[in-house]
C-alpha positions as CSV (number, residue, x, y, z in Angstrom):
1,X,-27.7,71.2,-7.5
2,X,-30.7,69.2,-8.6
3,X,-34.3,70.2,-8.2
4,X,-35.0,68.0,-5.2
5,X,-32.2,69.5,-3.2
6,X,-33.3,72.9,-4.2
7,X,-36.8,72.2,-2.9
8,X,-35.5,70.7,0.4
9,X,-33.3,73.7,1.0
10,X,-36.0,76.3,0.6
11,X,-38.8,74.5,2.4
12,X,-36.8,73.9,5.5
13,X,-38.1,76.1,8.3
14,X,-35.3,78.5,9.4
15,X,-35.4,80.5,12.6
16,X,-37.9,83.4,12.2
17,X,-36.9,85.6,15.1
18,X,-35.1,88.2,12.9
19,X,-37.3,87.9,9.8
20,X,-38.4,91.2,8.1
21,X,-41.8,92.1,9.3
22,X,-43.9,92.1,6.1
23,X,-47.4,91.0,5.0
24,X,-47.4,87.4,3.8
25,X,-49.4,88.4,0.7
26,X,-46.6,90.5,-0.7
27,X,-44.3,87.4,-0.5
28,X,-46.7,85.5,-2.7
29,X,-46.9,88.5,-5.0
30,X,-43.2,88.6,-5.4
31,X,-43.0,84.9,-5.9
32,X,-45.7,85.1,-8.6
33,X,-43.7,87.9,-10.4
34,X,-40.6,85.8,-10.3
35,X,-42.4,82.7,-11.5
36,X,-43.9,84.6,-14.4
37,X,-40.5,86.0,-15.3
38,X,-38.9,82.5,-15.3
39,X,-41.7,80.8,-17.2
40,X,-42.3,83.5,-19.9
41,X,-38.9,85.2,-20.2
42,X,-35.9,83.1,-19.1
43,X,-37.4,79.9,-20.4
44,X,-37.5,81.4,-23.9
45,X,-33.8,82.3,-23.7
46,X,-32.3,79.1,-22.2
47,X,-33.3,75.8,-20.6
48,X,-31.6,76.6,-17.3
49,X,-30.6,79.5,-15.2
50,X,-28.6,80.4,-12.0
51,X,-30.0,81.9,-8.8
52,X,-27.4,83.7,-6.7
53,X,-28.2,85.0,-3.2
54,X,-25.8,87.4,-1.5
55,X,-26.8,89.5,1.5
56,X,-25.1,91.1,4.5
57,X,-27.8,90.7,7.2
58,X,-29.8,87.6,8.0
59,X,-33.2,89.3,7.6
60,X,-33.0,89.9,3.8
61,X,-31.6,86.4,3.4
62,X,-34.5,84.8,5.3
63,X,-37.0,86.8,3.2
64,X,-35.3,85.6,0.0
65,X,-35.5,82.0,1.4
66,X,-39.2,82.4,2.0
67,X,-39.9,83.8,-1.5
68,X,-37.8,81.0,-3.1
69,X,-39.6,78.4,-1.0
70,X,-43.0,79.7,-2.3
71,X,-41.5,79.8,-5.8
72,X,-40.2,76.2,-5.8
73,X,-43.3,74.8,-4.2
74,X,-44.8,74.6,-7.7
75,X,-41.5,74.0,-9.5
76,X,-41.0,71.5,-12.3
77,X,-40.4,73.2,-15.6
78,X,-36.7,74.3,-15.7
79,X,-33.3,73.3,-14.4
80,X,-31.7,75.7,-11.9
81,X,-28.4,76.1,-10.2
82,X,-28.4,77.9,-6.8
83,X,-25.4,79.7,-5.3
84,X,-25.7,81.1,-1.8
85,X,-22.8,83.3,-0.7
86,X,-21.8,82.7,2.8
87,X,-20.7,85.9,4.6
88,X,-17.7,84.2,6.0
89,X,-16.1,83.8,2.5
90,X,-15.3,86.5,0.0
91,X,-15.5,84.4,-3.1
92,X,-17.3,81.3,-4.2
93,X,-16.0,79.5,-7.3
94,X,-18.7,77.7,-9.1
95,X,-17.8,76.1,-12.4
96,X,-19.9,76.4,-15.5
97,X,-21.3,79.2,-17.7
98,X,-23.8,81.6,-16.0
99,X,-25.9,82.6,-19.1
100,X,-29.2,83.4,-17.4
101,X,-28.8,84.9,-14.0
102,X,-31.3,85.8,-11.3
103,X,-29.3,87.6,-8.6
104,X,-30.9,88.5,-5.2
105,X,-29.0,91.1,-3.2
106,X,-29.7,93.7,-0.5
107,X,-27.0,96.2,-1.6
108,X,-24.5,97.1,-4.4
109,X,-21.6,95.8,-2.3
110,X,-23.1,92.3,-2.1
111,X,-23.6,92.3,-5.9
112,X,-19.9,93.0,-6.2
113,X,-19.1,90.2,-3.7
114,X,-20.7,87.6,-6.0
115,X,-17.8,88.1,-8.5
116,X,-20.1,87.2,-11.3
117,X,-18.6,89.9,-13.4
118,X,-15.1,88.4,-13.0
119,X,-16.4,84.9,-13.8
120,X,-18.3,85.9,-17.0
121,X,-15.6,88.2,-18.3
122,X,-13.8,85.2,-19.7
123,X,-16.6,84.6,-22.2
124,X,-17.4,86.4,-25.4
125,X,-21.1,86.5,-25.8
126,X,-23.6,88.5,-23.7
127,X,-25.6,87.1,-20.8
128,X,-28.9,88.0,-19.2
129,X,-29.2,89.4,-15.7
130,X,-32.2,90.0,-13.5
131,X,-31.2,91.6,-10.2
132,X,-33.7,91.7,-7.4
133,X,-32.8,94.4,-4.9
134,X,-34.4,94.2,-1.5
135,X,-33.7,97.4,0.4
136,X,-35.5,100.2,2.1
137,X,-37.0,102.8,-0.2
138,X,-34.9,105.6,1.2
139,X,-31.7,103.9,0.1
140,X,-33.0,102.5,-3.1
141,X,-32.2,105.4,-5.6
142,X,-28.5,105.5,-4.8
143,X,-28.1,101.7,-4.8
144,X,-30.0,101.4,-8.0
145,X,-27.7,103.9,-9.7
146,X,-24.6,102.1,-8.5
147,X,-25.9,98.7,-9.7
148,X,-26.8,100.0,-13.1
149,X,-23.4,101.6,-13.4
150,X,-21.9,98.3,-12.4
151,X,-23.8,96.7,-15.3
152,X,-22.4,99.2,-17.8
153,X,-18.9,99.0,-16.5
154,X,-18.9,95.2,-17.0
155,X,-20.7,95.2,-20.4
156,X,-23.9,93.7,-18.9
157,X,-26.2,95.1,-21.5
158,X,-29.1,92.8,-20.8
159,X,-29.4,93.9,-17.2
160,X,-32.7,94.6,-15.4
161,X,-33.2,95.7,-11.8
162,X,-36.3,94.5,-9.9
163,X,-37.4,96.2,-6.8
164,X,-40.4,96.1,-4.4
165,X,-41.4,99.3,-2.7
166,X,-43.6,100.3,0.2
167,X,-46.6,100.4,-2.0
168,X,-46.3,96.6,-2.7
169,X,-45.3,97.2,-6.3
170,X,-42.8,95.1,-8.2
171,X,-41.0,97.4,-10.6
172,X,-38.4,96.6,-13.3
173,X,-35.8,99.3,-14.2
174,X,-33.0,99.2,-16.7
175,X,-30.6,101.7,-18.4
176,X,-30.2,102.8,-22.0
177,X,-26.5,103.7,-22.5
178,X,-27.0,105.3,-25.9
179,X,-29.4,108.1,-26.1
180,X,-29.5,111.3,-28.1
181,X,-27.1,113.8,-26.5
182,X,-26.6,111.5,-23.6
183,X,-24.0,108.8,-24.3
184,X,-23.1,106.0,-21.9
185,X,-25.9,107.0,-19.6
186,X,-27.0,104.8,-16.7
187,X,-30.0,106.7,-15.5
188,X,-32.7,104.2,-14.3
189,X,-35.6,103.9,-16.7
190,X,-38.9,102.1,-15.6
191,X,-39.7,99.5,-18.3
192,X,-42.1,97.1,-16.7
193,X,-44.5,96.5,-13.8
194,X,-46.1,93.4,-12.4
195,X,-49.9,93.7,-12.1
196,X,-50.5,90.5,-10.2
197,X,-51.0,88.2,-13.2
198,X,-48.4,89.4,-15.8
199,X,-46.1,92.2,-16.6
200,X,-47.7,95.1,-18.4
201,X,-45.1,95.1,-21.2
202,X,-44.2,92.0,-23.2
203,X,-40.6,93.1,-23.9
204,X,-38.4,92.5,-20.8
205,X,-35.0,93.0,-22.5
206,X,-35.3,95.9,-25.0
207,X,-32.8,96.3,-27.8
208,X,-30.3,98.9,-26.7
209,X,-28.0,98.8,-29.7
210,X,-30.5,99.4,-32.5
211,X,-29.7,103.1,-32.6
212,X,-26.6,104.5,-30.9
213,X,-27.7,108.1,-31.6
214,X,-24.3,109.2,-32.8
215,X,-22.4,108.1,-29.7
216,X,-18.7,107.7,-30.2
217,X,-16.9,104.4,-30.6
218,X,-13.2,104.4,-30.8
219,X,-11.3,102.5,-33.5
220,X,-7.6,101.6,-33.1
221,X,-6.0,100.7,-36.4
222,X,-3.0,101.3,-38.7
223,X,-2.2,101.3,-42.3
224,X,-2.2,97.7,-43.7
225,X,-3.0,97.8,-47.4
226,X,-5.2,96.7,-48.9
227,X,-7.2,96.1,-45.7
228,X,-6.7,99.6,-44.2
229,X,-5.5,102.3,-46.5
230,X,-4.6,105.8,-45.2
231,X,-5.7,108.6,-47.5
232,X,-4.7,111.9,-45.8
233,X,-6.1,114.2,-48.5
234,X,-9.4,112.4,-49.1
235,X,-12.8,113.1,-47.5
236,X,-12.5,109.8,-45.6
237,X,-8.9,109.4,-44.4
238,X,-9.3,105.6,-44.0
239,X,-10.5,103.2,-46.7
240,X,-9.8,99.6,-47.6
241,X,-11.4,96.2,-47.4
242,X,-12.1,96.2,-43.6
243,X,-13.3,99.9,-43.6
244,X,-16.1,99.0,-46.0
245,X,-17.6,96.8,-43.3
246,X,-17.1,99.3,-40.5
247,X,-18.6,102.1,-42.5
248,X,-21.7,100.0,-43.2
249,X,-22.0,99.2,-39.5
250,X,-21.5,102.9,-38.6
251,X,-24.3,104.0,-40.9
252,X,-26.8,101.3,-39.8
253,X,-26.1,101.5,-36.0
254,X,-25.7,105.3,-36.2
255,X,-22.5,105.8,-34.2
256,X,-19.6,108.1,-34.6
257,X,-16.3,106.4,-35.4
258,X,-13.3,108.0,-33.9
259,X,-10.2,106.5,-35.6
260,X,-6.9,106.4,-33.8
261,X,-3.7,105.3,-35.6
262,X,-1.5,103.4,-33.3
263,X,1.3,102.8,-35.9
264,X,2.7,105.0,-38.6
265,X,4.0,102.2,-40.7
266,X,2.9,98.7,-41.6
267,X,5.6,96.8,-39.7
268,X,3.6,96.0,-36.6
269,X,5.7,93.7,-34.4
270,X,5.2,95.8,-31.2
271,X,2.1,97.8,-32.2
272,X,-0.1,94.8,-32.4
273,X,0.7,94.1,-28.7
274,X,-0.1,97.7,-28.0
275,X,-3.5,97.3,-29.6
276,X,-4.4,94.4,-27.4
277,X,-3.3,96.3,-24.4
278,X,-5.8,99.0,-25.3
279,X,-8.5,96.3,-25.6
280,X,-7.5,94.7,-22.3
281,X,-7.6,98.1,-20.6
282,X,-10.9,99.0,-22.3
283,X,-9.4,102.1,-23.8
284,X,-10.7,101.4,-27.3
285,X,-13.9,99.7,-28.7
286,X,-12.7,98.1,-31.9
287,X,-9.4,97.1,-33.5
288,X,-9.0,96.5,-37.2
289,X,-6.1,96.0,-39.5
290,X,-5.6,92.4,-40.9
291,X,-6.0,90.6,-37.6
292,X,-5.6,86.9,-38.1
293,X,-7.4,84.8,-35.5
294,X,-5.2,82.9,-33.1
295,X,-5.9,81.2,-29.8
296,X,-3.6,83.6,-27.9
297,X,-5.6,86.7,-29.2
298,X,-8.9,85.1,-28.6
299,X,-8.0,84.6,-24.9
300,X,-7.2,88.4,-24.6
301,X,-10.0,89.9,-26.6
302,X,-13.3,88.9,-28.2
303,X,-13.1,88.1,-31.9
304,X,-16.0,88.7,-34.3
305,X,-17.1,86.1,-36.8
306,X,-14.5,85.6,-39.5
307,X,-14.9,88.3,-42.2
308,X,-12.6,86.9,-44.9
309,X,-10.9,83.6,-45.5
310,X,-7.8,84.9,-47.3
311,X,-5.8,82.4,-49.4
312,X,-2.1,82.1,-48.7
313,X,-0.5,81.7,-52.1
314,X,2.9,81.1,-53.7
315,X,4.3,83.8,-56.0
316,X,7.2,83.6,-58.4
317,X,8.7,85.9,-61.1
318,X,7.7,85.1,-64.7
319,X,10.9,84.2,-66.6
320,X,11.6,83.7,-70.3
321,X,12.6,80.4,-71.8
322,X,16.2,80.6,-72.8
323,X,15.9,79.1,-76.3
324,X,18.8,79.3,-78.7
325,X,18.2,80.4,-82.4
326,X,18.5,76.8,-83.7
327,X,16.2,75.5,-80.9
328,X,13.5,78.0,-81.8
329,X,13.7,77.0,-85.5
330,X,13.6,73.3,-84.8
331,X,11.1,73.5,-81.9
332,X,7.9,72.6,-83.9
333,X,9.0,69.1,-84.9
334,X,10.8,66.4,-83.1
335,X,14.0,64.8,-84.4
336,X,12.2,61.9,-86.1
337,X,9.9,64.3,-88.0
338,X,12.8,66.4,-89.2
339,X,14.7,63.3,-90.4
340,X,11.7,61.9,-92.2
341,X,11.1,65.3,-93.9
342,X,14.7,65.6,-95.1
343,X,14.7,62.0,-96.2
344,X,11.5,62.5,-98.2
345,X,13.0,65.5,-99.9
346,X,16.2,63.7,-100.8
347,X,14.4,60.7,-102.2
348,X,12.2,62.9,-104.4
349,X,15.3,64.8,-105.6
350,X,17.0,61.5,-106.4
351,X,14.1,60.2,-108.3
352,X,14.0,63.3,-110.5
353,X,17.7,63.0,-111.1
354,X,17.4,59.5,-112.3
355,X,14.5,60.3,-114.6
356,X,16.3,63.4,-116.1
357,X,14.8,64.4,-119.4
358,X,15.0,67.6,-121.5
359,X,14.9,70.8,-119.5
360,X,11.1,71.2,-119.4
361,X,10.4,67.5,-118.9
362,X,11.7,67.0,-115.4
363,X,11.3,68.6,-111.9
364,X,14.3,70.7,-110.9
365,X,15.6,70.1,-107.4
366,X,15.2,73.7,-106.6
367,X,11.5,73.4,-107.5
368,X,11.2,70.8,-104.8
369,X,12.9,73.1,-102.3
370,X,10.7,76.0,-103.5
371,X,7.6,74.0,-103.0
372,X,8.8,72.9,-99.5
373,X,9.4,76.6,-98.5
374,X,6.1,77.8,-100.1
375,X,7.9,79.8,-102.8
376,X,6.4,80.2,-106.3
377,X,7.8,78.2,-109.2
378,X,8.3,79.8,-112.6
379,X,8.9,76.6,-114.6
380,X,6.5,73.7,-114.7
381,X,7.3,70.3,-116.2
382,X,5.5,69.3,-119.4
383,X,4.7,65.7,-118.4
384,X,1.4,65.3,-116.6
385,X,2.8,62.7,-114.1
386,X,5.6,65.1,-113.1
387,X,3.1,67.9,-112.6
388,X,0.9,65.6,-110.4
389,X,3.9,64.7,-108.4
390,X,4.9,68.3,-107.9
391,X,1.3,69.2,-107.0
392,X,1.1,66.4,-104.4
393,X,4.4,67.5,-102.9
394,X,3.2,71.2,-102.8
395,X,-0.1,70.2,-101.0
396,X,1.8,68.0,-98.5
397,X,4.3,70.7,-97.7
398,X,1.5,73.2,-97.4
399,X,0.1,71.3,-94.5
400,X,3.5,70.9,-92.9
401,X,4.2,74.6,-93.3
402,X,0.9,75.5,-91.6
403,X,1.6,73.2,-88.7
404,X,5.2,74.6,-88.5
405,X,4.0,78.2,-88.4
406,X,1.3,77.4,-85.9
407,X,3.7,75.8,-83.5
408,X,6.1,78.7,-83.9
409,X,3.3,81.0,-83.0
410,X,2.4,78.8,-80.0
411,X,6.0,79.0,-78.9
412,X,6.2,82.8,-79.0
413,X,2.7,83.2,-77.6
414,X,2.6,80.7,-74.7
415,X,5.9,78.9,-74.4
416,X,8.0,82.0,-74.6
417,X,8.0,81.9,-70.8
418,X,8.9,79.0,-68.6
419,X,6.2,76.7,-67.4
420,X,5.6,77.5,-63.7
421,X,5.6,74.7,-61.1
422,X,2.1,73.3,-60.2
423,X,2.8,72.2,-56.6
424,X,5.2,72.6,-53.7
425,X,6.8,69.4,-54.6
426,X,7.7,70.7,-58.1
427,X,9.0,73.9,-56.5
428,X,11.3,71.8,-54.3
429,X,12.5,69.7,-57.3
430,X,13.2,72.9,-59.3
431,X,15.5,74.2,-56.6
432,X,13.3,77.0,-55.3
433,X,13.6,78.7,-51.9
434,X,10.5,80.0,-50.1
435,X,10.4,83.4,-48.3
436,X,7.7,84.4,-45.8
437,X,7.2,86.7,-42.8
438,X,7.3,85.7,-39.1
439,X,3.5,85.9,-39.1
440,X,3.1,83.6,-42.0
441,X,5.5,81.0,-40.7
442,X,3.0,79.3,-38.3
443,X,0.7,78.4,-41.2
444,X,3.5,76.6,-42.9
445,X,4.8,74.5,-40.0
446,X,2.7,71.4,-40.8
447,X,3.2,71.3,-44.6
448,X,5.3,68.2,-45.5
449,X,7.7,70.1,-47.9
450,X,8.6,72.5,-45.1
451,X,8.7,69.8,-42.4
452,X,11.2,67.6,-44.2
453,X,13.1,70.8,-45.4
454,X,12.9,69.6,-49.0
455,X,11.7,73.2,-49.7
456,X,14.0,75.6,-47.8
457,X,12.2,78.3,-46.0
458,X,13.6,81.8,-45.2
459,X,11.7,83.8,-42.6
460,X,12.0,87.5,-42.8
461,X,12.0,89.4,-39.5
462,X,8.9,91.5,-40.3
463,X,5.1,91.3,-40.2
464,X,4.7,93.2,-43.4
465,X,3.3,90.8,-46.0
466,X,4.7,92.9,-48.8
467,X,8.3,92.3,-47.8
468,X,8.5,88.8,-49.3
469,X,7.2,90.2,-52.6
470,X,9.8,93.0,-52.5
471,X,12.5,90.4,-51.7
472,X,11.3,88.4,-54.7
473,X,11.5,91.4,-57.0
474,X,14.9,92.4,-55.9
475,X,16.4,88.9,-56.3
476,X,15.4,88.1,-59.9
477,X,18.4,85.9,-60.5
478,X,17.5,83.4,-57.7
479,X,14.8,80.8,-57.7
480,X,12.6,82.3,-55.0
481,X,9.0,81.7,-54.2
482,X,7.3,84.3,-52.0
483,X,4.6,83.2,-49.6
484,X,1.9,85.9,-49.0
485,X,-1.8,86.7,-48.9
486,X,-3.4,86.9,-52.4
487,X,-5.0,90.3,-51.7
488,X,-1.6,91.7,-50.7
489,X,-0.1,90.4,-53.9
490,X,-2.8,92.1,-56.0
491,X,-2.2,95.4,-54.2
492,X,1.6,95.1,-54.6
493,X,1.3,94.4,-58.3
494,X,-1.0,97.4,-58.9
495,X,0.9,99.9,-56.8
496,X,4.5,98.9,-56.4
497,X,5.7,96.3,-58.9
498,X,8.1,97.7,-61.6
499,X,7.1,97.4,-65.2
500,X,10.0,95.1,-66.0
501,X,8.7,92.3,-63.8
502,X,5.6,90.2,-63.8
503,X,4.4,88.0,-60.9
504,X,2.8,84.6,-61.3
505,X,0.5,83.3,-58.6
506,X,0.8,79.6,-58.8
507,X,-2.3,77.6,-59.3
508,X,-2.6,76.1,-55.9
509,X,-3.5,77.3,-52.4
510,X,-1.1,76.8,-49.5
511,X,-3.5,77.6,-46.7
512,X,-6.1,80.1,-45.5
513,X,-5.9,83.0,-43.1
514,X,-9.0,83.9,-41.1
515,X,-9.3,87.6,-40.6
516,X,-11.7,89.3,-38.1
517,X,-12.1,92.3,-35.9
518,X,-11.4,92.3,-32.1
519,X,-13.3,94.1,-29.4
520,X,-12.7,94.1,-25.6
521,X,-13.4,90.8,-23.9
522,X,-17.1,90.3,-23.2
523,X,-18.0,93.5,-25.0
524,X,-21.7,94.1,-25.7
525,X,-20.7,94.9,-29.3
526,X,-19.7,91.4,-30.2
527,X,-23.2,89.9,-30.7
528,X,-24.4,92.8,-32.8
529,X,-21.2,92.8,-34.9
530,X,-21.5,89.0,-35.4
531,X,-25.1,89.4,-36.5
532,X,-24.2,91.9,-39.2
533,X,-21.2,90.0,-40.4
534,X,-23.3,86.8,-40.8
535,X,-25.8,88.8,-42.8
536,X,-23.1,90.2,-45.0
537,X,-21.9,86.7,-45.7
538,X,-25.3,85.4,-46.6
539,X,-26.1,88.4,-48.9
540,X,-22.8,88.3,-50.7
541,X,-21.8,91.8,-49.6
542,X,-18.4,90.7,-48.3
543,X,-17.4,89.3,-51.6
544,X,-18.7,92.4,-53.4
545,X,-16.7,94.7,-51.0
546,X,-13.6,92.6,-51.7
547,X,-14.0,93.2,-55.4
548,X,-14.6,96.9,-54.7
549,X,-11.4,97.1,-52.7
550,X,-9.5,95.7,-55.6
551,X,-11.0,98.3,-57.9
552,X,-10.3,101.1,-55.5
553,X,-6.6,100.8,-55.9
554,X,-6.7,99.3,-59.4
555,X,-8.0,102.5,-61.0
556,X,-6.1,105.7,-60.5
557,X,-7.9,109.1,-60.3
558,X,-8.1,110.7,-63.8
559,X,-7.0,107.6,-65.7
560,X,-8.5,104.4,-67.0
561,X,-5.9,102.1,-65.5
562,X,-2.6,101.8,-63.8
563,X,0.8,102.2,-65.5
564,X,1.3,98.5,-65.1
565,X,-1.9,97.8,-67.0
566,X,-1.2,100.4,-69.7
567,X,2.1,98.8,-70.3
568,X,0.6,95.3,-70.9
569,X,-2.7,96.1,-72.5
570,X,-3.7,97.7,-75.9
571,X,-5.5,101.0,-75.5
572,X,-7.9,102.6,-78.0
573,X,-5.2,104.9,-79.4
574,X,-3.0,101.9,-80.3
575,X,-5.9,100.1,-81.7
576,X,-6.8,103.0,-84.0
577,X,-3.1,103.1,-85.1
578,X,-3.3,99.5,-86.1
579,X,-6.5,100.1,-88.0
580,X,-5.0,103.1,-89.8
581,X,-2.1,101.1,-91.0
582,X,-4.3,98.3,-92.1
583,X,-6.6,100.7,-94.0
584,X,-3.6,102.3,-95.7
585,X,-2.2,99.0,-96.9
586,X,-5.6,97.8,-98.2
587,X,-6.1,101.1,-100.0
588,X,-2.6,100.9,-101.6
589,X,-3.4,97.3,-102.7
590,X,-6.7,98.5,-104.2
591,X,-4.9,101.2,-106.2
592,X,-2.3,98.8,-107.6
593,X,-5.1,96.4,-108.6
594,X,-7.0,99.1,-110.4
595,X,-3.8,100.2,-112.3
596,X,-3.1,96.6,-113.3
597,X,-6.6,96.4,-114.8
598,X,-6.1,99.7,-116.6
599,X,-2.7,98.6,-118.0
600,X,-4.4,96.2,-120.3
601,X,-6.1,99.1,-122.1
602,X,-3.4,101.8,-121.7
603,X,0.1,100.6,-122.9
604,X,2.0,103.4,-121.1
605,X,0.9,102.0,-117.7
606,X,2.7,98.7,-118.5
607,X,6.0,100.6,-118.2
608,X,5.4,101.2,-114.5
609,X,3.8,97.9,-113.6
């Protein structure tokens, strides 16, 4: 409804025969208090608001009409939507979000009849409510308590109750649900008063979640390594990637976290549904445990900001190249190079055969082979030209031998294992078969290789992301690629993978999984949690905690590394062993060298050297 219609509605002169008898000055006083509230409070929150009027008897409704007429007489600074509930109808459906609300009622029952709680329960973020209660002073305490309890039950955290008493005072009350030794309290607390020009306190909506004073919040979770790890014998029974964030929130907001495990294992086909039932029934405050955001879940509960974008990766087993002995020896050079080398050797031998001279005047064929293999030659030709030829051949083969040895080292160092595929297309061409869980299948539906079935996909009937990795390890003879989350792969390698196998994460990302927490729909915790998560993103704490979670299960208590790492890496004891052998060999060589020098002076040493 536009502003002109609003003004026409409230300036029309309704019948006054049953109007509440009240001094006209107080009507202007109330109108001024509402005008100040709209101009200096609601206007700083949004550019529009909703006025809802719901009364049982005509007298309070007419009084509200008079007050609104005085208010809109000088209107012109903010858009407004007006909803007047007719007593003939129980519900009025008005489309649109009701973010800033000014509700005028004469009882708690009429507040419920507006159905604003039902309408706004479909949204995630918090709204602002100013409820003006016009009622006799004798009934006011009970109605005030009922209304504030209604605010808490429906997660209306920013909820203020305005009243006008017989002393012509406009008072503002609210509730503070988290107080020391008094949790979830709805006792009315006076926070403001209108003095005719302004409210005595500048803060109209105080922060009620800055300190929860140790009040309990219930966490429903399960063991999903590495996100939630159960440690029954530790001081903190729950750890893991997501628990780092919750522990930080617990310390800063000062609440007591009561953890409830809703599943004993990590196969959560039915227990995830149970967790959302708990949220929907408001029997828990937070759920955690590798929750991927989906549209279906977002419709049931309120998700926080995404905590981690987890890469979905492809994993294969590292396999050795099946080279034959001859293939290993001939690997460094191609066929043309080998033919040219053999041809050069034969030509040089033939030339020396043609120019055969006395024994010490030609190069023996075996000398050519010895120079090619890098062996020492005991006989040298007397002719200078033949010596130069043999020297050039020796230098040339020295370069070839260095290249040959380097390429053999490269083969055993880097090409000892098969080159992994670099894309899904190469996996399909190499005859691989993909394996994933039923929860990972939706993220693969629109990938071309799976759509045209060029890469066959096997879906395991489980939600445990470690099952594809276990399947991969137990089928080493097949060309299988496991699709899982990178963090789960790291955990599996460190804690479960046998020493005989090595996983390779292929150098490409298939997709991303967005993980978040879930709270009950329209919970007052959502905005505060989102604020903290955004701060953690900006300061780099989430990435830091992710690295910490990797280290927490990478390093075992009382050791410097896992068995898997100790098998692959060189520790200090092995290094000292190498150094001891090297020192012994050098010492032995030094002793032999000294004895050879002394043998020139002492003849008896020549018998032993």
